[in-house]
C-alpha positions as CSV (number, residue, x, y, z in Angstrom):
1,M,-27.8,3.7,-3.6
2,S,-25.2,4.5,-1.6
3,D,-21.9,4.9,-2.8
4,Y,-19.2,2.6,-0.4
5,Q,-17.9,-1.1,-0.7
6,V,-16.7,-3.3,1.9
7,L,-13.6,-5.9,1.6
8,E,-12.8,-7.8,4.2
9,M,-8.7,-8.7,3.9
10,G,-8.4,-11.0,6.7
11,G,-5.7,-10.1,9.4
12,L,-2.2,-9.1,8.6
13,D,-1.2,-12.6,9.2
14,E,-3.6,-13.7,6.5
15,W,-2.1,-11.5,3.8
16,R,0.4,-14.0,2.6
17,G,-2.3,-16.8,1.5
18,H,-3.1,-14.5,-1.3
19,Y,-2.1,-15.0,-4.4
20,G,-2.0,-11.7,-6.7
21,G,-0.8,-9.4,-9.0
22,F,-1.7,-6.5,-11.7
23,T,-1.6,-9.0,-14.6
24,P,-0.6,-12.7,-14.4
25,E,3.1,-12.7,-15.0
26,K,3.4,-9.8,-12.3
27,S,1.4,-12.0,-9.4
28,R,3.2,-13.3,-6.5
29,D,2.4,-15.2,-3.0
30,G,1.5,-12.0,-0.6
31,R,0.2,-9.6,-2.8
32,R,-3.4,-8.4,-3.2
33,V,-4.6,-5.5,-5.6
34,V,-7.3,-4.3,-3.8
35,D,-8.3,-1.5,-6.5
36,H,-9.0,-4.6,-8.7
37,E,-11.7,-5.9,-6.2
38,L,-12.9,-2.5,-5.1
39,T,-14.0,0.2,-7.7
40,M,-11.6,2.8,-6.7
41,Q,-11.9,6.2,-9.0
42,Y,-8.7,8.0,-8.2
43,I,-6.2,6.0,-5.9
44,G,-5.0,2.7,-6.0
45,M,-3.9,0.3,-3.4
46,T,-2.1,-3.0,-2.7
47,A,-1.8,-5.4,0.5
48,N,1.6,-7.2,0.9
49,A,3.4,-9.5,2.7
50,F,6.7,-10.9,2.2
51,E,8.9,-13.6,4.2
52,P,11.8,-12.7,5.9
53,G,14.6,-12.7,3.4
54,E,12.3,-12.3,0.6
55,E,12.6,-9.4,-1.8
56,A,11.1,-7.6,-4.3
57,G,13.3,-8.9,-7.4
58,Y,12.9,-6.0,-9.4
59,W,13.4,-2.0,-9.5
60,H,10.2,0.2,-10.9
61,V,9.7,3.6,-11.4
62,H,6.7,5.8,-12.1
63,E,6.1,8.4,-14.6
64,R,2.8,10.1,-13.6
65,I,2.1,7.6,-10.3
66,E,3.2,8.9,-6.7
67,E,3.1,5.9,-3.9
68,V,2.6,6.0,-0.3
69,Y,4.1,2.9,1.2
70,V,2.8,2.1,4.9
71,F,4.9,-0.2,6.7
72,L,2.6,-2.4,9.3
73,A,4.6,-5.0,10.5
74,G,7.8,-6.8,10.1
75,R,11.6,-5.3,9.6
76,G,12.8,-4.5,6.0
77,Q,14.5,-2.2,3.8
78,M,13.4,0.2,1.0
79,A,16.4,1.4,-1.9
80,L,15.3,4.7,-3.6
81,D,17.4,5.8,-6.4
82,D,20.8,5.9,-4.4
83,H,19.6,5.6,-1.0
84,I,18.6,2.8,1.4
85,V,15.8,3.6,4.2
86,E,15.1,1.2,7.2
87,V,11.3,0.5,7.1
88,G,9.1,-0.9,9.9
89,P,5.6,-0.6,11.6
90,G,5.0,2.9,11.6
91,T,7.3,4.0,8.7
92,V,5.7,5.7,6.1
93,V,7.5,6.4,2.9
94,R,6.5,8.7,-0.3
95,V,7.9,8.0,-3.4
96,G,7.6,10.3,-6.2
97,Q,7.7,9.9,-9.7
98,G,10.7,9.6,-11.4
99,V,12.4,7.7,-8.3
100,F,13.5,4.1,-9.0
101,R,12.3,2.0,-6.0
102,T,12.9,-1.6,-4.8
103,W,12.4,-3.1,-1.3
104,R,13.1,-6.3,1.0
105,A,12.3,-7.8,4.1
106,L,15.5,-8.4,6.5
107,P,16.2,-11.7,6.8
108,D,16.5,-11.5,10.7
109,S,13.0,-10.0,10.5
110,P,11.0,-11.2,13.4
111,E,8.2,-12.1,11.2
112,Q,7.0,-11.1,7.8
113,L,7.2,-7.7,6.3
114,R,3.5,-6.3,6.1
115,W,2.6,-3.1,3.6
116,L,0.0,-1.1,1.8
117,C,1.4,0.6,-1.0
118,L,-1.1,3.4,-1.9
119,R,-1.2,4.7,-5.5
120,A,-2.5,8.0,-6.9
121,G,-1.5,10.0,-9.7
122,G,-2.0,12.3,-12.9
123,Q,-2.6,15.7,-11.3
124,E,-1.9,17.2,-8.2
125,L,-4.7,17.3,-5.9
126,P,-6.7,20.5,-5.2
127,E,-5.9,22.2,-1.9
128,F,-9.1,21.4,0.1
129,P,-9.1,23.8,3.2
130,D,-11.9,21.4,4.5
131,D,-13.8,19.0,2.3
132,S,-15.7,17.5,5.0
133,R,-19.1,18.7,6.4
134,R,-20.3,17.6,10.0
135,A,-23.9,16.8,10.1
136,P,-24.1,17.4,14.0
137,E,-28.3,16.9,14.0
138,R,-27.7,13.4,12.8
139,P,-27.9,11.2,15.7
140,S,-25.0,8.7,16.7
141,P,-25.6,5.2,15.5
142,W,-23.9,3.5,18.6
143,S,-26.7,5.2,21.0
């Protein structure tokens, strides 16, 4: 049996319709905890959507987890300790352990602020010069 799973999350414009969170009291509209739906060993991921003007409403910090935020649509801001950075399509923000963070969609954002948050942690990743192995003898499935 192959070790893969497929989850259809829908297009970006459908993300707001999902209600979810890590626990019932941390759930909200526009959050999908993908690693609760797929069996993920070393990474976690959420898919998120905020309406213009909406904000997280809390700060948080991780002691062992590193996060990467990949912004896909809309305009917003992230507060990182004492700094505020502008975010929008194509912005990627890495946040290390011990950094407080919060975020919001700008009130005048032309659309929902949508992003993926990828989480990993515990240990530094080993340096793999190239962990992949090509298989040139395997025919293309598109032929």
